[in-house]
N, C-alpha and C positions, 0 to 999 in steps of 0.2 A: 527599410534596413534599420532605422533608428528603433522601431518597435521591437524588431528581432533582437537587437542588442539588449534591450530591457528585459525581454522574456528569457533569453538564452545568454546570460552574461558570461564573459570570459572568467576562467578560474584564476584565483590568486595563488600562484605556486611558489613565489619567491618569499622566503621568510623575512620578516621585518623585525629587527631587534626591538625588544620591549614593546611589541605591538599591543596596544591597549584596546583594540577592537575585538568584538565577538563575531565570529564568522559562523555561517551555517556549515553543515557537515561537508558539503560539496566545495566549500571555499569559493563560492561564486557570489556571495552576498554578505554584507555586514548587517548584524542585527542591532547593534548598539555598542556601548563601551563596557569594558569589564567592571568598572565601578558601579554599573547599573544592575549587576547580577546579584540576586539574593538566593541563598540555599538554606532555608530553615531546616533545623534538625528534627523537628517533630511538629505535630498538628497544631498544638496550642501556639507555638511560635508563628506558624503560618497564619493562623487566625488573627493574631495581633498585628502581623505585618500588613495583612489585607485591610484590616479595620483602620489602621493608623496611617496608611499611605494616602495622601490627598490626590495623587495623580493616577495615571493609568498603569496597568500591569499587563504584561504580555508573557505568555507561557513559552518556554524554550523547548521543552521536551528533549529529544535526542538530536534536534536540529537537522533532521533529515529532509524536511520539507523545503520548498522554495522560500527564499528570503522574505518575500512579501508577507507571508502568513505569520512570521515571527518578528518582523522588524518593528522597533520602537519608533515613535514619531518625534521624540525630543529627549533631551538629556535628563529631564526630571522623571521620566518613566522608568519602571522597573522591568528587568528580565527575570522571570521567576523559574528557578530550577527546583523541582520537587523530587529529585533523585534520591534524597535521603529518606523519603517516605516509601519504603520498599519492603517487600516480603509478604508472607502469609499472615493474615490476621486471625482468621477462624475458618472452620470447614464443617460441613455436614455430610450426610451420606451422598448427596447429589449436587452440592455446591462447594465452592471454595471462594473465600473473600480475600482479595489482595489489596495492598496499598497501591494507589494509582500510579506511583512512580516506579513500580516494578518493571524492569525490562522484560519484553516478551520471552526472551530466551530463558530467563529465570522462571517465568510463568510455566513455560513448557517443561522445563526440567523438573520443577516441583510437582507438576501433575503426573509426569512419568514416574517419579519416585513413589507417588501415592497410588499408582496403578489406575490413574484417571486420564481423561483427555477431554478437550472441548468438543462439542458437536461441530463447531466451525473449523474448517480446514485452515491451516496457518498460511500467512503470506510468506514470501520467499526470504525476506529479511527480518531478523528478530532483534535488531538493535534498538528499535523504538520502545518507548515506555507504553504501558497499558493505556494510560490516559491519552497519550498522543495517538496511539493506534485507533482508539475509539473516536477521538475528535476528528480524525481525517478519513475514517471509513476503510481502514485496512481490511482486506478480505483475501480469501483463498479461492478455491474452486469446488464445484459440486452443487447440484440443484437441490440437495437436501439440506443446505445450510446457506448462510449469507455472510455478513461481516462479523468480526469479533464483537462489535457493539450489540449485535442481535442476541448474543449469549448472556448479556447482563440481565440480571433479575432485580438487582437493587444497586443504586448509585448514591453515594454520599458526596456532598459538595459543599464548599465554602462559598458563600454569596458575597456580594460587593461590600456589605457592611460588616463582614467578619463572622456573621452567624453561620451555623451549619443547617443544612436541609437534607432530607432523605427522600428519594423518589423510587417507587417500585413500579412494576409494569402496569399497575392499575391507575397510576397518576395520569391526569390528562396531559401533562407536559412531558411524559417519559420519552415520547418519540423525538422531542426536541433535545432532551438531555443526552440521549445516546450518541449523537453526532452533532457537535455544536461549534466546532472550530475554535474552541477556547473562549467563546463569547458570552457564556451564561454564568460561569463561575469556575471554581477550581476543584476538579475531581480529587477526592482524597481516598475513597475506598470503593471498590467495585466487587460485587458478588456475582460470580459467573456460574452458569450451569455446567455440570460435568457429566461424563458417561464413563463406564468402565472402559479401560484401555483395550483397544483391539489391534490386531496385527493385520497388515495388508500386504498384498503383492501387487506391485506396479508393473503392468505389462506394457512394454514399449514397442513401437513400430514406426516404420517410415512408409508413407503412402503418397500417391499422387493427389494433387488438389482438385482433380476432375470432379469429384463428387463431394467436395468439402461442404457445400451448402446443405446437403442432407446428412453427411457423415457426422458433422458436429452435433446434431441432435441425437443421433444414434449413440455416440460415445457418452454423452451426458445422461441419456435416459437409461443406459444399460450398466453404468458404473457409478458408484458413490462419488468418486472424484476423477475428474478428467482435465487435462491441460494439453494444449497443442501449440507448436511453434511452426508458423507458416512461412516458407521461403518462396515468395511469388515468382521470382526470376527463375527458380529451379522447378517450379510447379510441384513442389514437394512439401509434405507436412510431417513433422516429427510429433508423435502422439504418446502421451502417458495416460493410461487408464488403470486406476487402482480399485481393486475389490478385496473383500476379506480373504485372507490367506487360507489355504486348505490346512487341515490338521497336520499333514506331513510337512508343509512349508513352515508352519508356525513352530513345529518341533525343531526343525533344522535351525531356525532363527534363534530359538532359546539355547540350543547347544552351541551356537556361535556367540555366546555371551551377550545376546540381544543386540548385536551389531548388525547393520545392514548386510544382507546376504544375497549375492547374485544367484539367480535361478536358471540362467541360460548362458550360453556362450556368447562372446561379443559379436554383435551384428554390425557389419561394415557398410550397410546400405546407405548410411548418411555421410560416409567419409568424404566422398568427392564433393558433395554439396558444402560440407563444412570447410574443406580446403579452399574452395572458391570464395566462400564468404570471408575467410580469414585474409585473403588477398585484398578484398575491398576494405576490410578493417585496417590492415597494415597501411594501405595507401592513405587512409583518412587520419588515423591517430598517431602514426609514426612513433609508436612505442616499441620497446623490445618484445619480441615474441616470447610468450610465457608470462607476460604481465596479466593482471587480473581481467581486463576486457577480453583477451584472447581465451582465457580459461572458461568464460561463460559460454563460448561456442564449442570449444574443443571437447567439452564433456559429452557432446552428442556423438562423438566418434566411438566406434566399437561398443555401442550401447548394449545393455542386457537388462532383462527383467530383474527386479529387486524386491526382496521382502524386508519389511521393517515396520516401525510404528509410523503414524501419520507425520510426525515432525522430522523423522529421519528421511522420509521420502520426499516431502514437499518444502520443508524449510531449509533449502539448500542454496539460497542466493549468495552470490559473491558481491559484496559491497564494493562498488567502484564508481567514481563520479561519472554522472551521465545526465542527459536530459531524457526524462521518461514521461511520456504522455499516455494516458489511459482513458478511454472514453467508453461509457456504458451505453449499450443499445438494447432495447427490449428483446428478449430472446426470440420472441415470435417474428422479429424482423431481422434476425442475425443472418439467415440465408440470403435475404435480399441485399443486405449490406455487403456480404462477401461477394456477391455478383457485381455490385457496383465498384468495389475495390478492384476486382479482376479487370473490369472494363477500363477503369481509370489507369491501372497499372500498365495494361497493354498499350494504351494510347501515349503514356508519358514516360514509362520506364524510369521512375524516380530512383535516385541514388540511395541505397540502403546498405548498411553493414551489419544489421541484426534482423532476425525474422520478426514477423508480426506475432504477438503473443495473444492467444485466445483462451480466456478463462470465463466460465459461466457460473453464476450463483443463483440461488433461489431468491425470492422477494425479501426485502428488508422492511422492518417496521420503523427504522429511523427516518424522520421526515426529510432530512437532507442527504440521505444515501442515494447514490446514483442508481441503486437497485430498489428504491422505494416502491413498494406495492406490486412489483412485477419481477418475475425471473428475468435475468439480464445477462447479456454476453459482453464482456469487457474486451475491447480491442487495445492492445498495448504496443507502443512504438518507442524504440530506444535509439539514441545516438550518443556514443561515448565521446568524452573529451579527449583531445590530443595531448601528447606529452608536454606541449607548450601551453596548455590551458585553454586552447581555442577549440572551436567546433568547425567541422568542414562546412563551407557555404552550401554545398549540395545537400548535406544532411539537414541543415536548418531549413532549407527550402522544402524538403520533403516533409518535415514535421509540420510546418505551417500549412502546407497544402492539405495534408491528410487530416489534420485537426479541423480545418475549415469544412472539409467534406462531411465529416461525421457530425460536427456541430450543426450543419445545415440539415441533417437528418433527425434532429431533435435529441442528439446524444447528450449525455451528462458526464462531465469530467470528474476524474478522481481528484478529491480536494487536496491530497497530500503530494500530488505530482504537478507537473507544469501544464498550464493552460492559459489561453487568451480570454480573459473575462468578457471582452467586447463581442465575442462570437455568440454569446448565450443570452437568451431571453429567460431569465431565471424564473419569473412568475409563471411563465407558460410551461416550463418543463418540470417545475416542482409544485404540485397541487397544494402543499402545506406551507408554501413560502410565507404567506401572510400570517398563518398560525405561528410559525417559528418567530416571526417578528414580534408578535404579541407576547410570546413567552419571554423574548429577550427584553422587551420594554418593561415587563413586570419584574424580572429577576435582576436586571442590571440597568435600572432607569437612568443612571448618570453616565453610562458608557465607560465604566472603569476598565472593562476587559476588551475594549475596542481599540483598534489601531487604524492606520490609514487604509489598509486593504479591506478590513471587514466593514469599516464605515462606508467606503465606496460600494462595497458589495450589497449591503443591506439598506443603505440610504439613511 
């Protein structure tokens, strides 16, 4: 129980007058004191700050990650906010260079205005900075792409002594730089590959989970982008499969001022499942119906096919405090893992108020990516916080049990979400673990960018 309290802490929901603490976005962990925060206005200020500070420096980003990843170890350490380093720096016919503090929503909006898109599908939430998204392995779905970090072709970074360094895809440490948990240096500029923008139609359906073990492969092999929500208690799966829009669909979208356009009548086949799920959620979180957690499930009611750009279709997350665990399993073993979850679920009937999320990606070149070297299926599990800032004990038990099961199968956790580090044998599941350590020792020999979490992680 004590360990669960550390992993899944209660939210701080009562405001405190003149609170000098810095909280993560979920308000369930403090990162340090406000006096420790620095927000340099431009790159040379940032260089001087890094070079002149004798203690440790921790990146804040958008504070969406669990507190351990961003927490300072002492009052003399700095919390660094690079949000002022934002916007487009330069572009070519097939690349765009952004300042690393640019929020993803600004990245996506800028690319859309340029008639471009990333080859990588977006994650559902776009509040995080580009640097933070890369540092933690933010990804979308689709076997033809992987994480956002995999679209970087050039990364500029400030090292521990304040000097700048540039890494392209030919550099022997590029795989370490792509996803580094903020431990190698401070990203300042990222050059991303881009493609001409395309319009897609997302075909939505509700199917039984009888053949999920094989259907998952079919969806991902036949469509550029696919995502599924699995309701084990209902033996039902809600599926989104997106492919390039037909000329007629694309024209209707353009005539609709390039706003998402429904291509079919509302399908009610998910409605009864959603209503029963909402009852579980209401019992657990005791919030008013209509609050954000309920909207995340209610959107599956009366669903319809939709035409839009990739960001309109998939970057539709509703930011609400939650415990989110996501474990990557090699795609070749995804069907086997689904069968094991079915067997476990039938035996235990764990308490759930949100479906299991299934997203598959192609292999990543980032050494610490959960999808490193192999196409991967990500299994996602969510428990929302209650109105009083607590989590249902049954929900916490479900998360602990399901993570232990997937970790025991060699799964790799998403770095920006919640996980129990004691469950994983890092050197066994990451072939480049030692190589990453060597790069870290060379780039940050004094551990200026380490904190208690990363020190324990890497030793």
